[in-house]
C-alpha positions in Angstrom: 203.3 69.7 80.2 203.3 71.5 76.8 204.1 75.0 76.5 203.8 76.9 73.1 206.9 77.2 70.8 206.3 81.0 71.0 207.1 81.0 74.5 209.9 78.8 74.4 211.2 81.2 71.4 211.0 84.2 73.9 212.9 82.4 76.2 215.8 81.1 74.2 215.7 85.0 73.3 216.4 86.5 76.5 218.9 83.1 77.7 219.9 82.3 74.5 223.2 83.2 75.1 226.3 81.0 74.4 226.7 78.8 77.2 223.7 80.0 80.4 222.2 82.3 82.2 220.6 82.4 85.4 218.1 83.5 87.0 218.1 86.9 89.3 218.1 84.6 92.6 220.7 82.8 91.6 218.9 79.7 91.9 217.9 78.5 88.3 220.1 78.2 85.7 219.3 77.8 82.0 221.3 76.4 79.0 220.6 76.6 75.7 221.0 74.5 72.1 221.3 71.6 74.6 220.8 68.0 72.4 218.8 64.8 72.8 220.9 61.6 72.9 219.9 57.7 73.9 221.1 56.0 76.7 222.8 52.9 76.1 223.8 50.4 79.5 223.8 47.1 80.2 220.7 46.7 79.3 220.4 47.4 76.0 223.5 47.2 74.4 223.9 49.4 70.9 223.0 46.7 69.0 221.1 43.4 69.7 222.9 40.7 68.2 222.3 37.0 67.2 223.5 34.7 70.0 223.7 31.4 67.9 224.6 31.6 64.3 222.2 30.3 61.5 219.6 31.6 58.6 217.8 34.5 59.7 214.2 32.8 59.2 212.4 36.2 60.1 212.6 39.7 60.8 209.4 41.5 62.5 210.0 44.5 62.8 211.3 48.0 60.3 212.9 51.1 61.1 210.6 53.3 63.0 208.6 50.3 64.5 207.8 50.7 68.5 208.7 47.5 70.2 207.5 46.3 73.8 209.9 44.7 76.4 210.0 41.1 75.2 209.0 41.2 71.9 210.5 38.7 68.8 212.6 40.6 66.8 213.8 38.1 64.6 214.6 34.8 64.4 217.7 32.2 63.8 216.6 28.8 61.9 215.5 27.2 65.0 213.8 23.7 64.4 216.5 21.5 65.5 215.7 23.5 69.3 212.3 23.2 68.7 212.4 19.5 68.3 214.7 19.1 71.2 212.1 21.5 73.6 209.4 18.9 72.6 211.4 15.6 73.0 212.8 17.0 76.3 209.3 17.6 77.0 208.1 14.1 76.4 211.4 12.5 78.8 210.2 14.8 81.1 206.7 13.9 81.7 208.0 10.0 81.5 209.5 10.7 84.6 207.0 12.7 86.2 204.4 9.4 85.6 207.4 7.0 87.0 207.8 9.0 90.5 204.3 9.0 90.7 204.5 5.0 90.5 204.1 3.7 93.7 202.9 -0.3 92.6 206.4 -1.9 93.7 206.3 -0.1 96.9 202.8 -0.7 97.8 203.4 -4.6 96.7 206.6 -5.1 98.8 204.8 -3.5 102.2 202.0 -6.3 101.4 204.3 -9.2 101.3 206.1 -8.1 104.1 203.8 -7.5 106.2 202.3 -11.1 105.1 205.6 -13.2 105.7 205.6 -10.9 108.7 202.8 -12.9 109.6 203.6 -16.4 109.0 207.4 -15.9 110.5 205.0 -15.0 113.8 203.0 -18.0 113.3 205.9 -20.5 112.7 207.7 -19.0 116.0 204.5 -19.4 118.0 204.0 -22.5 116.8 207.6 -24.4 117.6 207.3 -22.6 121.4 204.3 -24.4 122.0 205.5 -28.0 120.1 209.0 -27.8 119.4 209.0 -30.2 116.8 205.7 -28.8 114.8 208.7 -27.1 112.0 212.4 -27.6 111.6 215.0 -25.1 112.2 215.9 -24.8 108.5 212.0 -24.3 107.7 211.8 -21.4 110.6 214.8 -19.7 108.9 213.5 -20.0 105.7 210.1 -17.8 106.6 212.5 -15.4 108.6 214.3 -15.0 105.4 211.3 -14.4 103.8 209.8 -11.9 106.0 213.6 -10.0 106.1 213.3 -10.3 102.4 210.0 -8.5 101.5 211.5 -6.0 104.4 214.0 -5.5 102.0 212.4 -5.0 99.1 209.8 -2.4 101.1 213.2 -0.1 101.6 214.2 -1.1 97.6 211.3 0.0 96.5 211.5 3.3 98.2 214.9 4.3 97.6 213.8 3.7 93.8 210.9 6.2 94.0 213.6 8.7 95.1 215.8 8.0 92.6 212.8 8.6 90.7 211.5 11.6 91.6 215.5 13.0 91.3 215.1 11.8 87.6 212.5 14.4 87.3 214.9 16.8 88.3 217.1 16.0 86.3 214.6 15.9 83.0 213.1 19.0 84.2 216.3 20.7 83.8 216.8 19.3 81.1 214.1 21.0 79.0 214.7 24.2 81.1 218.0 24.0 79.0 216.1 23.3 75.5 213.8 25.9 76.4 216.6 28.3 76.8 218.9 27.1 73.5 215.4 27.8 71.7 215.2 31.4 73.0 219.0 32.1 72.2 217.9 31.6 68.7 215.2 34.5 69.4 216.2 38.2 69.4 214.3 39.9 71.6 213.8 43.3 72.9 215.1 43.9 76.5 213.1 47.1 76.7 210.5 48.9 75.5 212.1 51.0 72.8 212.1 52.2 69.2 213.8 50.1 66.2 216.4 52.5 65.0 218.2 49.9 62.4 217.9 46.9 60.9 221.0 45.1 59.7 219.9 41.7 57.3 217.3 40.3 55.3 215.3 37.3 55.8 217.6 34.5 54.7 220.7 36.1 55.8 223.3 33.2 57.0 224.4 34.9 60.5 227.1 34.6 62.8 226.6 34.9 66.8 227.7 38.2 67.8 226.3 39.5 64.1 224.1 42.6 65.1 220.5 41.8 64.1 219.1 45.3 65.1 219.7 48.3 66.8 217.0 49.6 69.2 216.8 52.8 71.7 215.6 52.5 74.9 212.9 55.3 75.0 211.6 55.8 78.3 214.9 57.7 79.2 217.1 59.6 77.4 219.9 61.8 78.1 220.3 65.9 77.2 223.7 66.9 77.0 225.0 71.0 76.9 227.9 73.0 78.4 228.7 76.1 80.4 231.6 78.4 81.0 233.8 76.8 84.2 233.8 79.6 86.8 230.2 80.9 86.2 229.4 78.0 88.2 231.4 74.8 89.4 230.3 71.1 87.9 229.6 70.7 91.8 227.3 73.4 91.6 224.9 71.6 89.2 226.0 67.9 90.1 222.5 65.4 91.2 220.4 68.8 90.8 216.6 68.5 89.5 216.3 69.9 86.0 213.1 70.7 83.0 214.0 70.4 79.9 212.4 72.2 76.8 212.0 71.0 73.6 209.9 72.0 70.5 207.4 69.4 69.0 204.9 68.5 66.3 201.9 70.8 66.1 203.6 73.8 67.3 204.3 72.1 70.8 206.6 72.9 73.5 207.2 69.5 75.6 208.6 70.0 79.0 210.2 66.5 80.4 211.8 66.3 83.8 215.0 64.9 84.9 217.9 65.1 87.1 221.7 65.5 86.2 223.7 62.7 85.9 227.2 63.3 85.3 229.7 66.3 84.7 232.9 66.7 82.6 235.2 69.4 82.4 237.0 70.3 78.8 240.1 71.7 79.8 241.2 72.9 76.3 237.9 74.7 75.8 237.3 75.5 79.5 233.9 74.5 79.0 231.6 72.1 81.4 229.8 69.4 80.1 226.5 68.6 81.6 224.8 65.3 80.8 221.2 65.3 82.8 218.8 62.0 82.3 215.5 62.6 81.6 211.8 61.3 81.8 210.0 60.4 78.7 206.4 60.1 77.7 204.0 59.2 75.0 201.5 61.1 73.3 198.1 60.4 74.5 196.5 60.6 70.8 199.2 59.0 68.8 200.8 56.9 71.9 204.2 57.6 69.8 207.5 59.1 72.1 207.4 62.8 72.4 211.2 63.2 73.0 213.4 61.5 70.9 217.5 61.5 70.1 218.6 64.2 67.6 216.1 66.9 69.2 217.6 70.2 70.7 216.2 72.4 73.8 216.7 74.0 76.6 217.7 72.7 80.2 216.8 74.3 83.2 218.5 73.4 86.5 217.4 74.1 89.3 218.5 74.7 92.8 221.7 75.4 91.7 224.4 75.8 94.3 222.3 75.0 97.0 223.8 71.8 98.7 
């Protein structure tokens, strides 16, 4: 929702005390002169670093660019890693073809069937005519039948090993791709580039900051009020409406919730931080709420539990 700047000015005039004002029913509190700032958490560190050292080949963004999650912001020299990916892929393909090859198994099964049949024929002949085959000949036929039965088991075992080799090659391929991705600095979330540190061709080490990315879908707004008028428990976890002057004489309204409160015992003030949902301008696609903006925060249902 957007309201005119004049309405906001009137509200700030009415509620523009150094700390806060409350509605007549005591259920709403307005804190003026609040500041908007970015949220840095485990998803978005303050600076996105290089994960591997090397020559910085490309920087794909500049200050102020809006980026999407997964966009490649910069690339460290990755020629060797690209070759490793290609080599590991070809090894994987070879392993997969080897695992599909059942020629040895089929031959061993066929040969085992033939010699098993021959062995039975010899044994039946000996039963009818004891001198038809010598003892050594009978044992030879039995050994041959047993040999191809064992060869079938060996062929099955080798195909099992080949299938395990495929898993090894798959892991090697994934590792190679991972090493390649570590040469790319990607956006972990949607956001805006606040700063770019090196330039193309610079040598960077692992851990060196490359860009600073601000997460824009959610932002914090901070204000203060005097302890005694209200306690931190009165506002903790409450819904808020934040009103901030925007371009073209508009005022944006953003909703959120009180995230944390803390006392400054030296000044007697309570610091309050709310997390609000940001949104983009439907005409330009740019984020409406930006770090550094100032506005007022209306806390709803104050003191109700």
